Every structure is written in C-alpha cells, then in structure tokens.
C-alpha positions as CSV (number, residue, x, y, z in Angstrom):
1,M,8.8,7.0,-5.7
2,S,8.9,10.6,-6.2
3,R,5.7,12.7,-7.3
4,S,7.2,13.4,-10.8
5,R,8.1,9.8,-11.3
6,V,4.7,8.6,-10.4
7,I,3.1,11.0,-12.9
8,F,5.6,9.8,-15.4
9,V,5.0,6.1,-14.9
10,T,1.2,6.7,-14.7
11,V,1.2,8.6,-18.1
12,L,3.2,5.9,-19.6
13,L,1.0,3.2,-18.3
14,A,-2.1,5.3,-19.4
15,L,-0.6,5.5,-23.1
16,V,0.1,1.7,-23.1
17,G,-3.3,1.1,-21.4
18,A,-5.2,3.4,-23.9
19,A,-3.2,1.8,-27.0
20,L,-3.5,-1.9,-26.0
21,P,-7.3,-2.2,-26.1
22,L,-7.3,-0.6,-29.6
23,I,-4.4,-2.8,-30.8
24,I,-6.1,-5.8,-29.5
25,M,-9.4,-4.9,-31.2
26,L,-7.5,-4.2,-34.5
27,Y,-6.0,-7.6,-34.1
28,F,-9.3,-9.2,-33.3
29,S,-10.8,-7.2,-36.3
30,W,-8.3,-8.7,-38.6
31,T,-8.5,-12.2,-37.3
32,R,-12.2,-12.1,-37.2
33,A,-12.4,-10.7,-40.7
34,V,-10.1,-13.4,-42.0
35,S,-12.0,-16.0,-40.2
36,E,-15.5,-14.8,-41.5
37,E,-14.2,-14.4,-45.1
38,Q,-12.6,-17.9,-44.9
39,N,-15.8,-19.2,-43.7
40,R,-17.6,-17.6,-46.6
41,L,-15.1,-19.1,-49.0
42,A,-15.4,-22.4,-47.4
43,L,-19.0,-22.5,-47.9
44,Y,-18.3,-22.0,-51.8
45,A,-15.8,-25.0,-51.6
46,Q,-18.3,-27.1,-49.8
47,Q,-20.8,-26.3,-52.6
48,A,-18.2,-27.1,-55.3
49,I,-17.4,-30.6,-53.7
50,L,-21.3,-31.1,-53.6
51,R,-21.4,-30.2,-57.2
52,A,-18.6,-32.4,-58.2
53,N,-20.3,-35.4,-56.4
54,I,-23.5,-34.7,-58.2
55,S,-21.7,-34.6,-61.6
56,F,-19.9,-37.9,-60.9
57,S,-23.2,-39.4,-59.8
58,E,-25.0,-38.4,-62.9
59,I,-22.1,-39.7,-65.1
60,R,-21.9,-42.9,-63.2
61,S,-25.6,-43.5,-63.4
62,A,-25.6,-42.9,-67.1
63,L,-22.7,-45.0,-67.9
64,H,-24.2,-48.0,-65.7
65,A,-27.6,-47.3,-67.6
66,I,-26.0,-48.1,-70.9
67,E,-23.4,-50.8,-69.8
68,P,-23.6,-53.7,-70.4
69,L,-24.6,-52.8,-74.0
70,N,-28.1,-54.7,-74.8
71,L,-28.5,-53.0,-78.2
72,K,-26.6,-53.5,-81.4
73,P,-23.5,-51.3,-81.2
74,C,-23.8,-48.0,-83.2
75,S,-27.3,-49.0,-84.4
76,D,-29.9,-46.3,-84.5
77,A,-31.4,-47.5,-81.3
78,H,-28.0,-47.5,-79.6
79,I,-27.2,-44.0,-80.8
80,A,-30.6,-42.9,-79.8
81,R,-30.2,-44.3,-76.3
82,M,-26.8,-42.4,-76.0
83,R,-28.5,-39.3,-77.2
84,Q,-31.3,-39.7,-74.7
85,L,-28.9,-40.0,-71.8
86,T,-26.9,-37.1,-73.0
87,V,-29.9,-34.6,-73.4
88,N,-31.5,-35.7,-70.0
89,T,-28.2,-35.6,-68.1
90,R,-27.1,-32.0,-67.2
91,S,-23.5,-33.0,-66.6
92,I,-22.9,-34.8,-70.0
93,E,-22.0,-33.2,-73.1
94,E,-21.4,-36.2,-75.2
95,I,-21.3,-40.1,-75.0
96,G,-19.2,-42.3,-77.3
97,Y,-18.9,-45.8,-77.9
98,F,-15.4,-47.6,-78.3
99,R,-14.4,-50.8,-79.7
100,N,-10.9,-52.1,-79.4
101,G,-9.9,-48.6,-78.4
102,K,-11.3,-47.0,-81.4
103,L,-14.3,-44.7,-81.4
104,Q,-17.1,-46.3,-83.3
105,C,-20.0,-43.8,-82.6
106,T,-21.3,-41.0,-80.4
107,S,-24.6,-39.5,-79.3
108,W,-24.1,-37.3,-82.3
109,G,-23.9,-40.3,-84.8
110,R,-21.6,-42.8,-86.2
111,S,-18.0,-41.8,-86.5
112,D,-16.2,-41.9,-89.8
113,K,-13.0,-40.7,-88.4
114,Y,-10.1,-42.7,-86.9
115,I,-10.2,-41.7,-83.3
116,E,-8.4,-43.5,-80.5
117,Q,-9.3,-43.7,-76.9
118,T,-7.3,-41.1,-75.0
119,P,-5.0,-42.4,-72.2
120,V,-6.6,-42.5,-68.6
121,D,-5.2,-40.1,-66.0
122,F,-6.6,-41.9,-63.0
123,T,-9.1,-44.4,-62.1
124,T,-12.0,-43.8,-59.3
125,P,-12.5,-46.4,-56.5
126,D,-15.7,-47.6,-58.2
127,G,-13.9,-48.1,-61.7
128,L,-14.5,-45.0,-63.5
129,Q,-11.5,-44.1,-65.7
130,V,-11.0,-40.3,-66.1
131,T,-8.9,-38.5,-68.6
132,L,-8.5,-34.8,-67.9
133,R,-8.3,-32.0,-70.5
134,M,-8.9,-33.6,-73.7
135,T,-10.1,-31.9,-76.8
136,P,-13.0,-33.5,-78.5
137,A,-12.0,-34.9,-82.0
138,I,-15.2,-34.5,-83.5
139,S,-16.6,-31.0,-82.2
140,L,-12.9,-29.6,-81.7
141,G,-14.6,-27.4,-78.9
142,N,-13.3,-26.6,-75.5
143,S,-11.2,-28.9,-73.4
144,M,-13.2,-31.6,-71.9
145,V,-13.0,-34.3,-69.1
146,A,-13.6,-38.0,-70.3
147,V,-15.0,-40.6,-68.1
148,Q,-14.8,-44.1,-69.3
149,Y,-16.6,-47.2,-68.1
150,G,-16.7,-50.3,-70.1
151,A,-17.1,-49.5,-73.9
152,H,-18.6,-46.2,-73.4
153,N,-16.9,-42.8,-72.7
154,V,-18.6,-39.7,-71.3
155,L,-17.3,-36.0,-72.0
156,T,-18.4,-33.3,-69.6
157,M,-17.1,-29.8,-69.1
158,P,-14.6,-29.2,-66.4
159,S,-16.6,-26.6,-65.0
160,R,-19.3,-29.1,-64.1
161,F,-17.0,-30.1,-61.0
162,V,-16.9,-26.4,-59.8
163,D,-20.2,-25.3,-61.0
164,V,-21.1,-22.6,-58.1
165,I,-22.3,-19.1,-58.5
166,V,-19.6,-17.0,-56.5
167,D,-19.0,-13.4,-56.3
168,A,-16.9,-11.7,-59.1
169,G,-13.1,-12.2,-58.5
170,I,-13.4,-15.4,-56.5
171,Q,-11.6,-18.4,-58.0
172,M,-12.5,-22.0,-57.5
173,A,-11.0,-25.2,-58.2
174,T,-11.8,-28.9,-57.4
175,A,-9.2,-31.6,-57.4
176,T,-8.8,-35.1,-56.3
177,E,-6.9,-36.1,-53.1
178,Q,-4.1,-37.3,-55.4
179,G,-3.9,-33.8,-57.0
180,Y,-5.7,-34.2,-60.1
181,V,-7.7,-31.0,-60.7
182,L,-11.0,-31.8,-62.2
183,G,-12.3,-28.2,-62.9
184,D,-11.7,-24.6,-62.2
185,Q,-13.7,-21.3,-62.3
186,N,-12.4,-17.8,-63.1
187,A,-9.0,-19.0,-64.1
188,P,-7.0,-19.4,-60.9
189,D,-3.2,-19.7,-61.0
190,P,-2.4,-23.4,-61.9
191,L,0.7,-23.3,-59.7
192,L,-1.3,-21.7,-56.8
193,V,-3.8,-24.5,-57.2
194,R,-1.2,-27.1,-57.2
195,D,0.4,-25.8,-54.0
196,I,-3.0,-25.5,-52.2
197,V,-4.0,-29.0,-53.3
198,A,-0.6,-30.4,-52.1
199,N,-1.3,-28.6,-48.7
200,P,-4.9,-28.0,-48.4
201,V,-5.1,-25.5,-45.4
202,N,-6.8,-22.2,-44.9
203,S,-4.2,-19.5,-45.4
204,V,-3.7,-15.7,-46.0
205,D,-0.6,-14.1,-47.6
206,E,0.2,-10.8,-49.1
207,N,-1.9,-11.6,-52.3
208,Y,-4.6,-14.2,-51.5
209,L,-7.0,-15.4,-48.9
210,V,-7.5,-19.1,-49.4
211,A,-10.1,-21.6,-47.9
212,T,-10.2,-25.4,-48.6
213,V,-12.8,-28.2,-47.8
214,R,-12.0,-32.0,-48.1
215,A,-14.8,-34.4,-48.5
216,S,-15.5,-37.5,-50.6
217,G,-12.1,-37.9,-51.9
218,L,-12.0,-34.5,-53.2
219,I,-10.5,-31.1,-52.4
220,A,-12.1,-27.8,-53.3
221,T,-10.6,-24.4,-52.8
222,A,-11.8,-20.9,-53.0
223,I,-9.5,-18.0,-53.5
224,E,-9.9,-14.3,-53.4
225,P,-7.7,-11.4,-53.7
226,R,-6.5,-10.2,-50.3
227,S,-8.0,-6.7,-51.1
228,Y,-11.4,-8.3,-51.0
229,L,-10.8,-8.7,-47.2
230,F,-10.8,-5.1,-46.3
231,K,-14.5,-4.5,-46.7
232,R,-15.2,-7.3,-44.2
233,L,-12.2,-5.8,-42.0
234,R,-13.9,-2.3,-42.1
235,Q,-17.1,-4.0,-40.8
236,E,-15.5,-5.7,-38.0
237,Q,-13.6,-2.5,-37.0
238,L,-16.8,-0.7,-36.9
239,V,-18.0,-3.1,-34.4
240,L,-14.8,-3.9,-32.3
241,L,-13.0,-0.4,-32.3
242,P,-15.8,1.3,-30.4
243,I,-15.6,-1.4,-27.8
244,G,-11.8,-1.0,-27.6
245,A,-12.1,2.8,-27.2
246,V,-14.5,2.5,-24.3
247,I,-12.3,-0.1,-22.7
248,A,-9.2,2.2,-23.3
249,A,-11.2,5.2,-21.8
250,L,-12.0,3.1,-18.8
251,I,-8.3,2.1,-18.4
252,V,-7.2,5.7,-18.6
253,A,-9.7,6.9,-16.1
254,A,-8.7,4.0,-13.7
255,M,-4.9,5.1,-14.3
256,V,-5.9,8.8,-13.5
257,W,-8.0,7.8,-10.6
258,G,-5.1,5.5,-9.3
259,M,-2.7,8.3,-9.8
260,R,-4.7,10.9,-8.0
261,R,-5.3,8.5,-5.1
262,R,-1.7,7.6,-5.1
263,L,-0.6,11.3,-5.1
264,S,-3.3,12.2,-2.6
265,S,-2.0,12.6,1.0
266,L,-4.0,9.6,2.2
267,G,-2.7,7.5,-0.8
268,E,1.0,8.6,-0.1
269,L,0.4,7.9,3.6
270,N,-0.7,4.2,2.8
271,V,2.4,3.7,0.5
272,A,4.7,5.3,3.4
273,I,3.4,2.9,5.9
274,K,3.6,-0.2,3.6
275,R,7.5,1.0,2.8
276,R,8.1,1.6,6.5
277,E,9.2,5.2,5.6
278,F,8.5,6.4,9.2
279,V,11.6,7.0,11.4
280,V,12.0,8.4,14.9
281,H,13.8,11.4,16.1
282,Y,14.5,11.9,19.8
283,Q,14.2,15.2,21.7
284,P,16.0,14.9,25.0
285,I,14.2,15.4,28.3
286,V,16.6,17.1,30.9
287,E,16.2,17.3,34.6
288,L,15.9,21.2,35.1
289,R,18.0,21.4,38.3
290,T,21.2,19.4,37.2
291,G,21.0,19.6,33.3
292,L,21.2,15.7,33.4
293,C,19.5,13.9,30.3
294,I,17.1,11.4,31.8
295,G,15.5,10.3,28.5
296,A,13.6,11.6,25.4
297,E,10.4,11.9,23.6
298,A,10.2,9.9,20.5
299,L,8.9,12.0,17.7
300,V,7.8,10.3,14.5
301,R,9.2,11.6,11.2
302,W,8.1,10.7,7.8
303,Q,11.2,10.5,5.6
304,R,10.5,9.8,1.9
305,A,12.5,7.6,-0.2
306,D,14.3,10.6,-1.7
307,G,15.4,11.8,1.8
308,S,12.9,14.5,2.1
309,M,11.1,15.0,5.3
310,V,7.3,15.7,5.7
311,R,6.3,17.9,8.8
312,P,4.3,15.9,11.4
313,D,1.6,18.5,11.5
314,L,1.0,17.6,7.7
315,F,0.3,13.9,8.3
316,I,-0.4,13.1,11.8
317,P,-4.0,14.8,11.9
318,L,-4.8,12.7,8.5
319,A,-3.4,9.6,10.1
320,E,-5.4,10.0,13.2
321,E,-8.6,10.7,11.1
322,S,-8.1,7.7,8.9
323,G,-7.0,5.2,11.5
324,L,-3.6,4.9,9.8
325,I,-2.0,6.2,13.1
326,L,-2.2,2.8,14.6
327,P,0.4,1.1,12.2
328,I,2.5,4.2,12.5
329,T,2.5,3.9,16.3
330,D,3.6,0.2,15.7
331,Q,6.5,1.4,13.6
332,V,7.5,4.0,16.1
333,I,7.5,1.4,18.8
334,D,9.6,-1.0,16.7
335,N,12.1,1.8,15.8
336,V,12.6,2.8,19.4
337,V,13.6,-0.8,20.2
338,K,15.8,-1.1,17.4
339,D,17.5,2.2,17.7
340,L,18.0,2.4,21.6
341,K,18.0,-1.1,23.0
342,Q,21.7,-1.1,23.8
343,L,21.7,2.4,25.2
344,L,18.7,1.7,27.4
345,A,20.1,-1.7,28.5
346,S,23.3,0.0,29.6
347,D,21.7,2.9,31.7
348,R,18.5,2.1,33.4
349,N,18.1,5.8,34.4
350,L,17.1,6.6,30.8
351,H,13.7,6.3,29.5
352,I,11.9,6.9,26.1
353,A,8.4,8.7,26.0
354,I,6.1,7.2,23.2
355,N,2.9,9.1,22.2
356,L,-0.2,7.0,21.9
357,S,-3.2,8.0,19.8
358,A,-6.8,8.4,20.9
359,D,-7.6,5.1,19.3
360,D,-4.7,3.4,21.1
361,I,-5.8,4.7,24.5
362,K,-9.3,3.6,23.7
363,T,-8.7,0.2,22.6
364,G,-5.4,-0.6,24.5
365,R,-3.8,-2.3,21.5
366,A,-0.6,-0.4,21.7
367,L,0.2,-2.2,25.1
368,T,0.3,-5.3,23.2
369,S,2.5,-4.0,20.6
370,V,4.9,-2.5,23.2
371,Q,5.1,-5.8,25.3
372,A,5.8,-7.8,22.1
373,A,8.6,-5.2,21.0
374,L,10.2,-5.2,24.5
375,K,10.3,-9.0,24.7
376,G,14.0,-10.2,24.7
377,S,15.3,-6.6,23.9
378,G,16.8,-6.0,27.3
379,I,14.8,-2.8,27.7
380,E,12.6,-2.6,31.0
381,A,9.1,-1.6,31.0
382,Q,9.7,1.3,33.4
383,Q,12.1,2.8,30.7
384,I,9.1,3.3,28.3
385,W,6.9,6.2,29.1
386,L,3.4,6.2,27.5
387,E,2.1,9.6,26.6
388,A,-1.4,10.7,25.5
389,T,-3.1,14.1,24.7
390,E,-6.1,15.1,26.3
391,R,-8.0,13.9,23.4
392,G,-7.3,10.4,24.2
393,F,-9.2,10.8,27.5
394,M,-12.6,11.7,26.0
395,D,-13.8,8.2,26.7
396,V,-12.7,8.4,30.3
397,N,-13.7,4.7,31.3
398,S,-11.7,3.1,28.6
399,A,-8.8,5.5,29.1
400,R,-8.7,4.5,32.9
401,V,-8.6,0.7,31.9
402,T,-5.9,1.2,29.5
403,L,-3.8,3.4,31.7
404,T,-4.1,1.0,34.6
405,R,-3.1,-1.9,32.5
406,A,0.0,0.1,31.4
407,R,1.1,1.0,35.1
408,V,0.4,-2.4,36.1
409,A,2.8,-3.4,33.2
410,G,5.6,-1.0,34.7
411,H,5.1,1.9,32.4
412,A,4.9,5.5,33.6
413,V,1.9,7.4,32.1
414,A,2.1,11.2,31.1
415,I,-0.6,13.4,29.9
416,D,0.9,15.4,26.9
417,D,0.3,19.0,25.6
418,F,-1.8,19.7,28.5
419,G,-4.3,22.6,28.3
420,T,-4.8,22.5,24.6
421,G,-7.6,20.1,24.7
422,Y,-10.5,18.9,26.8
423,S,-9.2,19.8,30.3
424,S,-11.1,18.7,33.3
425,L,-9.9,18.5,36.8
426,S,-12.4,15.8,37.6
427,Y,-11.0,13.3,35.0
428,L,-7.4,14.2,35.9
429,Q,-8.2,13.0,39.4
430,S,-9.8,9.9,38.2
431,L,-7.0,8.7,35.8
432,P,-3.9,6.9,37.0
433,L,-1.3,9.4,35.8
434,D,2.4,9.9,36.7
435,A,3.2,13.1,34.8
436,L,1.8,16.1,33.2
437,K,3.6,17.9,30.2
438,I,2.9,21.6,29.9
439,D,2.3,22.6,26.3
440,K,4.7,24.9,24.6
441,S,2.1,27.5,24.0
442,F,2.0,28.3,27.6
443,I,5.7,28.1,28.0
444,D,6.0,30.9,25.4
445,T,3.9,33.2,27.5
446,I,6.3,33.4,30.4
447,G,7.8,36.8,30.9
448,T,5.1,38.3,28.5
449,D,1.9,40.3,29.1
450,S,-0.2,37.7,27.3
451,A,-3.6,37.0,28.6
452,T,-2.7,33.5,29.2
453,S,0.5,34.2,30.8
454,S,-1.3,33.5,34.2
455,V,-2.3,30.0,33.1
456,T,1.1,28.5,33.4
457,P,1.6,28.8,37.3
458,H,-2.1,27.4,37.7
459,I,-1.1,24.3,35.7
460,I,2.1,23.9,37.6
461,G,0.0,24.2,40.8
462,M,-2.6,21.8,39.7
463,A,-0.1,19.2,38.9
464,K,1.7,19.5,42.3
465,T,-1.7,19.3,43.9
466,L,-2.4,15.9,42.0
467,R,1.3,14.9,42.9
468,L,2.2,14.7,39.2
469,K,5.8,15.2,37.7
470,I,6.0,18.1,35.5
471,V,7.6,18.3,32.1
472,A,7.8,21.7,30.4
473,E,7.8,21.5,26.6
474,G,9.3,24.0,24.2
475,V,11.7,25.7,26.5
476,E,13.8,28.1,24.3
477,T,15.1,30.8,26.5
478,Q,17.0,31.1,29.7
479,E,14.3,33.4,31.2
480,Q,11.8,30.5,30.7
481,A,14.1,27.9,32.2
482,D,14.7,30.2,35.2
483,Y,11.1,30.7,35.7
484,L,10.4,27.1,35.6
485,L,13.2,26.3,38.2
486,R,11.8,28.8,40.5
487,H,8.4,27.1,40.4
488,E,10.1,23.8,41.0
489,V,9.4,22.1,37.7
490,E,11.3,18.9,37.5
491,F,11.8,18.2,33.8
492,V,12.1,20.3,30.5
493,Q,12.7,19.8,26.9
494,G,13.2,22.2,24.2
495,W,15.6,24.1,21.8
496,L,17.4,25.7,24.7
497,Y,18.8,22.1,25.5
498,A,18.7,20.2,22.4
499,K,16.6,19.7,19.2
500,A,15.1,16.4,18.1
501,M,17.7,14.3,16.6
502,P,18.2,11.0,14.8
503,A,19.1,7.8,17.0
504,A,22.9,8.0,16.3
505,E,23.1,11.8,17.4
506,F,20.8,11.2,20.4
507,I,23.1,8.3,21.5
508,A,26.1,10.4,21.2
509,Y,24.4,13.4,23.0
510,C,23.6,11.1,25.9
511,R,27.0,9.7,26.3
512,H,28.5,13.3,26.3
513,N,25.8,14.4,28.6
514,L,26.6,11.6,30.9
515,A,30.2,12.3,30.9
516,L,29.6,16.0,31.9
517,H,27.4,14.9,34.7
518,Q,29.4,11.8,35.8
519,G,28.4,10.7,39.4
520,I,25.1,12.8,39.5
521,A,22.0,10.6,39.9
522,P,18.7,11.9,38.7
523,A,17.1,13.7,41.7
524,H,13.7,13.1,40.4
525,A,13.6,9.5,39.1
526,M,10.1,8.7,38.0
527,Q,8.7,5.4,38.5
528,P,5.0,4.6,38.1
529,A,3.0,5.2,41.2
530,T,1.6,2.2,42.9
531,P,-1.0,0.7,40.8
532,V,-4.6,1.5,41.6
533,S,-7.6,-0.3,40.9
534,I,-10.0,1.2,38.5
535,D,-12.7,0.8,41.3
536,D,-10.7,2.8,43.7
537,D,-12.0,6.3,44.6
538,P,-10.1,9.0,42.9
539,P,-7.4,10.8,45.1
540,T,-8.5,14.1,46.6
541,S,-6.5,17.0,46.0
542,A,-4.0,18.1,48.6
C-alpha cells in the first residue's frame, strides 16, 4: 500500500474511530434517558395500582360491613350507618340503598325521586358490580364510579383509582385487564389510553413516552410528552459524551501512532517482509582471464507493491540493527532456488553467492535454511557460495564453527567487502575461508594517486599468501581490469561486465555468455578446500 493511501485510509479510519464512540454514547444517552424516564413513570404507575387496590379494598370493606342489612332499611339508624361509613372511608363519596332496582335512600337521607340502578359494566372476581362514568341523580355532580354489592351501592370519584401526586404534564390512567378504564389524571387522550391498555408495553414515539405496569388484575399507565425526555437526555449526555470524547481521542491517538509506525522505516520493513516484497537481482561474476561467467552474487532488492525500488543502503542497516535481516535472508535463499534451479541444475560450473548477516554467521541458522531450500531442487551445495562481511567475524569462535559447518556441507565461503571493517590477519588465518572479495573502494583507487592506492596490491598479496581465491568488486574501467589481470586476480564483477539484473535477464545473459565461450572450461573452478577441524592449528602464511 502506497504512503498516500496509508495516510488516506488512516485518516478515514481515524474519523470513523472518532465519530463512532460519540455516536455510541449519543445512542446510549438516548436509551438510558428513555429507560430512566420510563422507570420513573413506571414508579408512578405502580403507585397508581397500589392506590386503586386501596380504593377497592376500602369500598369492599364498607360494603361488606353494611351487608347483610341488620337495620330497618332507610331508618334513621340505617342512614346514620351509611353516613358514618361514607365519612370515615376516604374512597367513598356516597352510599345508597336499592330495593327492586330502585333507589330508596342514601347516606344523605331518604330519596323522594324515582332513580333506577344503573347497568353494570363489569363484575370483579369477588362479586363487586362496577358501573363506570355515571352521574349522581341527587347531587348531579361530577361523573362517578358506582360499585354495587347486595342492596347497597357506593359512589366514588374515578380519580380515587389513580390518586397519585405526579409532575405537571404527566398523565395517568388505571384500567382493568379487560380494558375498562377506572380513572385517569390530567386528561389523557382516551384513544391513546385504549391503545395502551390493549397493548400494555413501554414505548416511545414522536409524541409521547409511555410506561405501563400490570398487577392485581389492573393495568396502570403513565404518559408524558416526548419533550420532557430532553432534560433527562441532557443529563445523560453530560455524563456519557465526555467518556465518548476520551475514547475517541484514544482511538485517534492509536490510529496516528499506528500510522506513524506503519509509515516508519521499521514499520514498512516489517510489512514488506510479511508481503514478501524482497526480490533478488544477480550481478555476474566473470573469470577475468577468459570472460566466462562462472556465477553471480545474489543482491537483495526491495520492490514495493507499486513497483518502485528501495535502495539496499536504506534498509539493510536497519534490517541488521532490528534483527529483520534474518527473514530477509530466508527470502533471498528461497528466491535464488526458485529463480535459478533449472539454470544451476543444467550447468554445474555456475554458482550463486549469497550474503549472510553477522547474526547468521554467529548463530548458523542460515545453514539450516539453505539446506532446506536446496533439498529436492537439483542444486548442489558447491553451487552456493556463502559470503559474509568482516563484521560477521567479530565473534571468531562462533564464526569458525559456522564456516566449518558450511564447508563440510559443501559450500564455498568468502569474506565480502574485505578491508572496510574489522581486519585482522590472525583471524583470517584461523578461519576456514575459500575466497576474499576486494571492496570496490579499493578498486576505485587503481591508477590514481590516492593515499590508499597502495593498499590494493597488499590485499592481493595477502590473499595469495593465504591461498584464497580473489574476487574484485566494482570493476568499471578497462584500466582496472588490466591491472587486476597483471596481478593475477581470478574473478571480477562490476559494471564493466554487467550490472545486477533480474533473474530472467541473468539467465539470458548466462546463456549468451556460454554460447560465446563454448568449449572453454573455467580455469579457476572454486571448490571448498578440504574441511578442517576447528581444533586444527591455523595454516601458516607462505
């Protein structure tokens, strides 16, 4: 993924990540506000059912107290008894006595009007006959609820069944489970109450917030305008939105941190390894005397998904410092086998040099990777050179063990970029090496007046003294090539002969070079020297 795309995706995710907690908290604020407000309304509804039960209980007790009638109907004592029950019972407004369906007297006195008993709307399970919304014939007052038991009838205000102190604007209603509305408060919409009683569930719509409670055969509902919800909503938002803002800030910070890490060199290197973006280019190694290509050095290249290349000097040091050079080496080994197994199997004179890091030399782990990759590939061990820079030999004892194992396995071993690092003749004598590669910086001094121009012949002489094959790196001019030929350097590589190239081009180059030199065998075929024990004395210089 390109840098600009990473930034775009990260910014997009950061925006989503920042908005999402706030949206969630707004949603939670709404749901909590609705829930809390409905709980508050439900408490009112519970109180309404309790009040309705108390009213029914008081009415029932008064009617049972006067039935059966032990006094002469409508006598002064009878009327006094009804008046006493009326005065002492909060839920009762009036008590009447009926005979043959006609009102005879009430707690107010004897009736001289012809008043019939009103039709019954429903009967409770314990036998109380209830008539809703009747107008008293004597007082002609507000609509009442009549409750009949035996010959006596009680009148009560409908508000007695919903007698709860509520906030202004909250509407209440109490009804039976059969849908008979006993009483209401603050004049709720009858159609709305009917619908709620028919489907008694908590709800919220564009106009009202509703809470219902069912108990003792009754249904109570509390209703408030939706606008009342906003005060509770603001309270919830004051608590939850700061939490959402903190979470959003953490998400954005994490996104920014992740983007910076992803866009950092180390982060990009990690991603490149996971995506196997490393490819191998091959720089031919040529026998100087004949011009015959005898192999190549495998040079790792980082090719991004967009096709762009990252220079090795920009990522190799970081990979070595971070330890990521190890999986990169594994990818190089795998690519060499995949790219060139047919070429190497068809020409045993060719070899490929693979660079090992200091960690590879110290631990020897790369040898296991090489052996696993070569298994069944048709490539022989002697066709794989293993190269290491002088830094890989800092731990001489570990290096000696690893290099000895490599040569026992059949690999030739070379010291790369000689002269640019920790150079010591004593450790060169003690290590099992086959070749020495002179660094380009020394080759560049050939034919110049540079202060280091005299170093090159000394390196050549030292290598010959140690009986090491010599490969000169970075040969770019014919003057350099002629100089090296005069000093009997066996192998060269550099732009004078060929640049590093992808596998397909290298295969074509090899075949063309072989055709030009058909019948010429390499004069300096390089095989590993006879393996030496790590306990052997180092060879003495000749």
